[in-house]
Phi, psi and omega in degrees: 000315180298322179297322178294320178298314179299317180298313180293326175301313180297318182294312188276331183260345182237300188293305180303310179301318180295315180297313181298315180300312183292327180285317188268342187307318182269356185256328180228176179303140184302322181298314180290328175297319177296314180302313181296325182293341179274348185300313180303318179295321179295312180299316180297318180296320178297317179296321178295321179296315180299325182301324182284336173057027179215148172257105175222190182300315180300315180294319179296318178295318180301307183287328179294312179295324178296313182294316181295316179299319180293317179298318178301314181296314185289323186270357184296318176090337178210158182297315182295318179294325178299319179293318178294321179298325177290331173296312179297323180296318178298320177296321178298319178296320179300317178297317179302312180297320178298316181299318180298328175290316183296327180268012176067028175230065184304138182306318182298324179293316180295322175299312182298320178301311183295313185290324179287324177298324179298337180273004174104005181276154180285125185295319183295319178294322178296317180299318179299321179288315185290333183269009170296139188310313183292322181286320176301322179299318179293320177300321179293321177298318178298317180294325173297330174298320175299320179298312180299319179301313181295319180293321178296316178300313181296314183295313181291320178299316179299317179297316180297319180296316180294328182276321190236352182067218182297332180296348180283352187301314180298316178296325181296319180300313181295314182300317181298319180292323178295314180297313180300316181294317183293309179294325179300320179295319178296317179295322178298322177298321178300315178296320178297320179296319177298316179300320179293319178299316180293322179295317179296321177298315182297318180294320180290329179286334183270349179287126180256143181293148179292000000 
């Protein structure tokens, strides 16, 4: 199942946008080519949101980022401005992730709560486990990973725009997917580490003295 999700992510967020951009770039205005290239990702994101069938923090972030991203694209007015607006948007996301860490509600922890609860686990028990100091620290590290991801996207996109202008759009799509994939793997290791910590705790709690 996870492999299918990764495959569809690549198709809808990387392959389709690149193909549409390269096909339409020379045929219509660059701005409209960019807008059209975002349609597969928008449709896919909506379908993913519908799949969860719940409004929670994870769902709100999903639909919120989708709506804000779409509004930015539609209201930009030009291809170059659309690219710069996405740089500013990435910086805004970095600030958002930082704030959730500072107020002791790291985004990664809230995501994990929502997604694990969907699998039938008790939310209150999960919160007690997740807010243990050592586990909370790992969740904060994962969220800092989100911050780094957003900053890298903004920084590299800004550099590409300054170097290549609108022609940087195709490179930007590829770069974003590489950054997302690389940081995503590191974050996945963090989640795996948390799962291992909780499992070890559970095993030590169930051991009875001889």
